[in-house]
Residue, then its C-alpha position, 0 to 999 in steps of 0.5 A: m710602345a714605339d710609334t710614329y705620330f701624325d704630328d707634334l700636337e699628339t705629344r705636347s704637354a698638357d699645359a701647352r695643349e690647354a693654352a692652345q685650346l683655350a686661345a682657340l676656344q676664345e676665338q670660337l666664342v667670338r664667332t658664336n657671339v658669346n660674350e664670355t672670357l674664360s680663364s681655363l677650359a674648366d670655365l666651359a661649364k659656365l656655358p649652356v649645353l647645346r643638345k641635338s634637339d636644340l639644334t634641330e629646332a634651330q635648323k627648322a627656324k633658320p635652315p639649314f644650319g640654325g643660324i650658326n656662323v658656317q663658312n668655307i664649306t663644300h658639302v651639305f649633309q642630311s642625317p636622320g631627324p632630319i638634321y643638316e651638317p656642313g662639310g668642307s674639302g680643305g685639309d682634313w676637315f673632319r680630322m679623321g687622318r689622325f685616326l687612320h694614321a694611328a691605325g697604320l694606314g698610309a701612302d702604300d694603302i688602298v682603302q675600301n671605304c664602305f661607309g655610305y656616301h649618300l646624304t650622310p657624311a661618313g663616307h666623306m669623313f673617312e675619305s678625307g682622312a685617307r687623303a690626309v695620310g696619302a692613301k688611295v680610296l675605293p669609294a665602295g659604299v654599302g651593299q653589293t657584297e659580291l662586287q665588293v669582293t671582286a673590286a677588293r681583289d682586282v684593285g688590291t685593297t689593303a685596308y677597310a673602312g666601315t662599320p665593324d660588322y660589314l667587313k666580316i660579311i665581305l670576308e665570308k663572301a670572299d671565302e664562299m667565292g674562293v677569293t683571297l683578299n689582301i686586307t690587313k688593316a681595318a679602321v672602323g666606326g659607326g657602331a660598337l666593335f665587340p671583343s669577339l669580332r675584333q678577335y675574329y679579325i685578328d685571327r684572320g691577320i687583320s689589325c682592327l682599330q676603332c674611332y668615336a666620331t659623329a656627323d656633327v663634330g667629326n672625330i672625337a677620339y680614337e684607338s691606337a695600337a696600345m688599345e687602352g681606351m680612346i685618345l681624344d682628338e686634338g681638335v676638340i675639347v671634351e667634357i663628361v657631364t651628368p646626363g641631362t645637365g651641363t655639370p661635369v662629373a667627378e673624375g673617372e665617373v660615367g657621364e654624357v660626352v659633351v664636345t666643343t669643336l675648334n673648327p672655325d668653319y663650324p663652331l659648336i660649343r658644348f654640343a651634347t652627343g647623348d653618348l656615355s663614357a668616362f675619362m681614364t687616368g694617365p697617358s696612353p702607353c703609345g706615347r700620345s699625351n692627350r686625355r683618354i676616354k673608355g670609349w662608347m658606354g651606352r646612351a644617356d637617353q634611349t636613342t640607340k645605334i643599330k647597324g650604324m644608324f641611330v634609332r630614336p624614341e620619337q621614331v618609335a612613337a611615329l610608328v605607333a601613331h602611323h597605325d591606329e590599331i597599334t597601342k604600343a611598340r618596343v624596339v630591341a637591339s641584339r646580336t646574332g653571328e656578330q651582327d646587329v639585329m633589330t626586333v620590333h615588338i608591336e602590340s596590336p589586335q591585327d597580325d599584320a607583320k608584313a605591313y608593319g615591317q614596311s612601316v618600320a623600314q619607312l619610319l625607323k630607316l632600318k629593316g627589322q624583324v617584326v613580332v606582333v603581340a596582344p595589347g597589354t603584353l609588353p612591359k610597362d617600364g617606360l622603355v621603348i628602345e631596349d639594348q640587349r647587347s653586351y659590351d663587356 
């Protein structure tokens, strides 16, 4: 498949890539005071896994970054938890340019960046990527859909960046307002891009590709026009391990994604994302030579991303503890009209859905439907977060 590449790193040989990454990794180990010499990338399995819970506890003890050797940063972000992440403005610090380039964005584009700019880093991540490919940015954030449509029309937006669902909301509002938009490209993340939603965009003349990124490590993998799996970013080393351990799974098996960053400003070694995926065999038809993963295949724990935000079991426990009369709660993630829906089932003798809804918004950081049921009604299967969405 004909394609142009972001740089020569995307087409280097496997041997050249491993040699360069191994050398960079050894430098990262020095920065993190790890006294270990590795002879191959496979030797990473000798080192302990760093989990988000470990990072959270370390940050409580040594705020804001848990004692990690952080340097050359210009921003401090806060994600739900709370957990703090550094950010830099030098170069493409989050490595998003490679993805935006693969999605066809360049100097002729005006990107309507609908990721949030408040506290969390997603808006800044995609803006740095847009700068890396020379595109102009409309820093739109989330909400005020009519203004989004008006701005997109007035400035001539050609590309969208944001969660997969929100572009559809903008397009439908534009239809309602009788406004024709010029958006032909979309670079999305922060949630699953379902096949039916991608087809909706294709039917409207919009090419939509997705990336897999986190606030902690930046871009991990991305789609190209080939749309066969997700190609690993050149600035990370990815392992697939048995969930709850640091042991790599057999080739092709599903396991937890563990990422080592090669960014010297924020070295994270064997950071467990909690996400499930699997390696694919062979190179991408687009000609990029790095390994591929199958994309996001669920969570290794019950933490679930809904509307682009993680909902964690400990948040559900906090909801139960917040009201003495609640005996149990269960969050259900589903889809309606190509949008995520969160329904919170609460066991309580008091039918006070309005008050519980306020607590849900406060503690889960998302608004959701509240269903109050009698004590003893919810299943006794250990699930506090149930994902009913289909990813086929």
